[in-house]
N, C-alpha and C positions, 0 to 999 in steps of 0.2 A: 504493500500500500504506500501511497505518497503522502500520508498524514499519520500523525501519532496520537492515538486515542486509547486510553487504558482504563481499567477498573479494578477495584478491590471490593470484595463482597463478603460480609458475614451475615448469614441468614439462618432461618429455622432448619434449613437443609444441612448446614455445616456446624451449628452450635446449639447447645441446650439453652433453655430459657435463662438460667442464672448467668450465663456468659453474655447473652444478648442484652439483658437488662443492665449489666454492669458497664457496657459501652454505649448504651442508647443515648442519643443526643436530642435535647429539646431545641426549640427555635434559637434561643440565646446561645446555647453551646454550639449549635451549627454555625451561627453567624461568627462566633469567635474563631472556630476552626477554619472557616473560609478566610477570615482576616489573616490568620497565621499562614495559611497556604500561600497567600499573596506576598506576605512580608518575609517569611522564612524560606519557603520553597522557591518563590519567585516565578511562578507560572501564571499564565493569563486566563486559563479556562479550567474551572473546577465546579463540579456539581456534587452535593452531598445529600443523600436521602437516608433518613433514619425513621423507622416505624417500629411497631412492636415485633415485627417479624424479621427486620433486616436493618443493617447499617452499611451503606455503600458509598464509595467515593469514585467518581469518574473524573478523569483529567486528561489534558492534552500535553504531552511531553515526549521528547525523544528518549529520555531516561526512564528506567524503571524506578519509580519513587514509592512503591508500595510500603516498604519497611519504614521509610521516613514518615509517611502518613499514619502508619500504625503507631509510631512513637508519638506523633502529635496528638493522636487520640488518647494515648496514655497520659500525656501531660494534661490535657483538658479534663480527663476524668480522674486524675490523681492515682493512676494505676502504675506502680513502680515496676511491677514484673510483667509489663505489657508484652514483652517478647514471648512469654509463655502462651499468649493468645494467638500468635501467628498461625499455628496449625489450623485454627478455626476459620481463617480468611481464605477465600478463593481469589487468586491473583490472575487477572486476565490482561495479558499484554498484547494479544493480537487485536488490532483495531476493529476488524469486522466482527469478531466474537464479542468485543466490548459493546459495540453498537447493537448487535442482536440481543445481547443480554438486557440492555437498557430498554429496548423495545418490548421485550417479553415481560420485564418487571412492570413497566408502565401500563401495559394493556391488561395485566392481571394473570398472565399465564404462569408466572412464578409465585403467585400468592398462595398462602397455605389454604385459604378458602378460594378456590379457583374462580377468577373473574371478579374478585373483590372490587367494588366500585370506588372504594375510598382511596386506593393507591394512586389513581390519576390525579386527584386533588393534592395528594402529598407530593407528587412529582412536580405539579404546578407550583406549589409553595417553595420547593427546593430550587426551582428555576428562578422564581421571583427573588429569593434571597441571594442567589448567585449573581443575578442581574444587578440588584441594588448595590452590591459591593464591588461591581465591575469585573466579575469573573466569568462572564458569558460573552464570548467573542462571536465572530461570524459563524464559525463551525457549530458551536453549541446552540446558538440561536436557530440556525437552520435545522439542526437535528431535533431539537425539542418541538419546534413547530410542525415538523414532519410527523413526529410521534402523536401530537395532539390531533392532527388531521386524520391519521390512521385510526386513532381511538374513535373518532366520529364515524368513520366507515364501519368499524367493527360493531358499534352500537346500532347503526342503521341497517346493516346488511346481514347480520347474523343473530343467533339466539344466545350469544355468549353473555349478554347482560340481562337475559330474562330472569325474573325473580329477583330476590334481594338477599342472596346467600352471602352476606358479609358476616364479620364477627358479631356485629350487633344483632343481625337477624338470627344467626345461629343461636345466640344467647336467648332471645325471645322464644325461639322454637323449643329449646330445651325447657324453659320455664313452663310453657304451655303443656309440655309432656308430663311434667311433674305436678302441675297444679291440681289435677282432679282429686288428689288425696286431701285437699283442703276445701272446707265448705265455702269460704270466701277469702281466697289467697290475698295476702297483703304484701305489696312490693315496695321496696325502697331503692331508688336510683340515686347514687352519690356521684357527683361530678358531671358537668355538662360541657365537656369538650366535644370534639367531633363524634367520637364513638358513643359517649353517654347520651348526647342529643339524638343520635340515630336510634338508640335503644328506645328512648321515649317515643319517637315517631313510629317505630315499628309496633310498640305496645298499643298505640292508638288504633291500630287496625285489628286488635284482638278483643276477646270478651273480658280480658283482665282490666278492670276499671279502678280497683282499689290501689292506686299507685301514688306514692309520695315521692317528691323530688327535692333533693338537698344540694346546694351549690354554694361555694364560697361567696360568689356574687349573688345575693338574694334576689336582685331585680331580674336576673336572667332566669332563675328558677321560677319566679312568679309569672313572667311572661310566657314561658314554655308551658307551665301548668295551666294557665288560663287558656292557651291556644288549644290544648288537647283535653281539657276537662279533668285534669289531675289536681293534686294538692301540693303546694310548695310548703316545705317545712324548714325549720331553723338548722343550719349547718352546725351551730354551737351545741345543739342538743342531739347530736348524731347517735350517741350511745343509747339514748332512750328510744329513738326511732328504730335502731337495729333490734332492740329488745322486742319491739312490737311486730317486726316484719317476719314473714315466712321466707321471702326471697330478697336477697341484698345484692345489688349490682353496683360494683365500685369501679369507677373509671377516673380516678384522681391521680394526677402526675405529681409525685413528690419523692424525695430521696428515701425517707423512712416510711414504712407501712402506716397507713391511716388506721387500719383495724388491726390491733395487736392481740397477742394471746392474753396479755394482762387485761386488756379491755374486755375480752370475751369471758374471762374468769369472773367478771363482775356482772355478767348477763345471765339471767335464769333462762335456760333453754327447755321448753316444753314441746315435745315432738321434734320433728326434723326441721332444721333451718339450713337453707341453701345459700351459698355465697358464690358469686361470679366475679372474678378479678380480671378486668379487661385492661389493666395498666401494665406498662413496661417503663420503668421498674415497677414491680408488683406493689400494689397498694394494700394488700391483705397479707398478713404474716402467714406463710404456708403451714406453720406448725399448728394453726387452729384446727386443721382437719383431724388432728388427733383427739380433739374433744368429742365427747359423746353426742351423737345426733347432729353433728355438724358435717356438711358436705361442701367441699370447696372445689371449684372448677377454675383453672387458669386459662389463658388464651390458647395454649396448646391443646388442652382437653376440649375446649369449646370448638376449636377448629376441626376436631375429628367428627363433629356432628354434620353428616352429609345428608342433603335432602334432594328432592326431585329437581329443584332448580339447578343444583350442582351437576346432576346427570345431564340435563339439557345443555349446560355450558360445556361439559366435557365432550358431548357429541358435536358441538360447534367448533371445537378446537382445530380440526383440519382446515376448515374454511378460514378461521382466524389466522392460522399460520400462513395460508396462501396470501392473504391481504398484507400481513406483516412482511413476508419475504419480498413481495413486489415493492413495498414501500422502501425496504432496505436497498433493493437493487436501484431504485430511482435515486435514493440518497447517495449511494456510492457513485452513481454516474455524475451526480452534481459535484462530489468531491474530486472526481477526475477532471471535471471542467474547471475547477479552481486552479489547476496547474496552468491552463492556457489563458485564463482570464487576464493576467498581466500582459501577455503577448498581444491579445486582442486589443487591450486598452492602449498599449504602446503604438500599435499599428494605426489605430483610430486617431490617436494624438498626432502622429506623423502626417497622416493624410489631412487632418484639419489644419495643421500648421502650413502645409503646402497650399491648401485652398485659400487660407487667409493671406498668404504671401502674394499669390497671384491676384487676388481681389485688390490688394493694396496697390498693385502695379497700375490698375486701370480705373480705380474708383474715382479719381479726380476728373476723369473724362466723361463720367456718367451722371445722369440726374437721379433723383431719389427713387423714382419709379423703376428705372433700369437697374439700379443697385439692388432693389428688393427682388426683382425677377432673377437676376444672376445669382444672388445669394441662395435663393430657393433652388435654382437649377443645380448649382454646384454641390449643395448639401445632398440633394437627391442622387447625384452621380456618385458622391462619396459613399453613401449607404449601399448603393448597388455594387460598388467595387469591394466593399467590406463583406458583403453577404456570402460570397463563395468561400473565402478563407475561413470565415467563422463556421460555416457548415462543415467544411473539411476538417477543421480542428475538433469540432464536437464529435464527428464521426470517428476521428482518430482516437478520441477519448474512449469510445465504446470498444474500439479494437485493442486498446492498451498501447497505442502508438503516439499518444499525445506529446510526450517529451521530444520524440524524434522530429515530428512535424513542427513543433514550437521552435526547436533549435534551427530548423531549416529556414523558417520565416524570419527569425531573429537575424540570422546571417544574411539572408537574401536582401532584406530591407535595412540592414545595419541598425537595428532598433536599439542597440545598447549605446550607440554613439550619439552624443548630443548634437543636434543639427545647428549649423551656422547659416544665418541668412546670407544669401548670395546677392 
């Protein structure tokens, strides 16, 4: 390839949940790591995606910088033995493989819940942060917009996004399965980030109506509760609400668990109580599952809940892959054309310079109307002269002969030499 694009990936496929949560990056950590990438590494294009299932860095560089990025993650997360995490990372140095991986991740083919619709928004956020800090150049801009267009095609042309088989939907589906054992099941949703909000939205389409919502920002909880006919409750009284609930869904981002074993020791449990931890890092102490009548499900367990929508999505995968592969081919053709773009521009500039020189020779002898006509005629002639070399250069790109023809044109027209007016 004639460009350098690489990736490092740590995901549910390569690392257990305790490893993933230890290096998970929130927005501020991601922005800091982007800044360090620019200042310390000194490269111009970096994209960082971090979700509950993966932390990935994509970058443009001739050098393999994977181990340097891993060290920067260690610095950001305060992990002094970060080298021991290296085996969990997948390092992709082949540009085409890195591009294909980003396509598959963004569309949802690599999601633990296949076709998870949240991932495309997470990629869009990652792109936004990279752009804002100045780490999205021409290559990354074109790549991400190609991916977003491909995502629209997948949505419009396949059944890959049918149903709502996301982590939030899978959680609601599991709750519905367990709820018949309760006369009037009581639900508590804690945290209204993207996933928590999606849980609330999905619950609104079920028969489960005894739902309480708690959030640090009380106004957000009140607004969402009012929208869907649920009840907003005080975040400060969370222990009391857990006591009353049969099902507790926690999606709060924090370093230490919100629901600890010590808290649970203060709660009287009558009958079964179900907990669903949708956070990375985990917001529920995993040791609470050792308590009597407590059942705890983390994101890995939840994602194992597969429904009919997932099956439809899996059946659509061959068509999705055809769409993605065509998009990748088109994008790679564009990257090849990048090689000849400077030559085309130099040739255009040279012809424009000659055109203006010749206009200058005769302009004093012409009136305004004649000048306008000749200017229009000479511009049209120049475009027609350029047309064939451009077509031939683009055809050479598809044949893999772009550099050879570009060199011929550069030598033939002496494009590297600065012209001197005669």
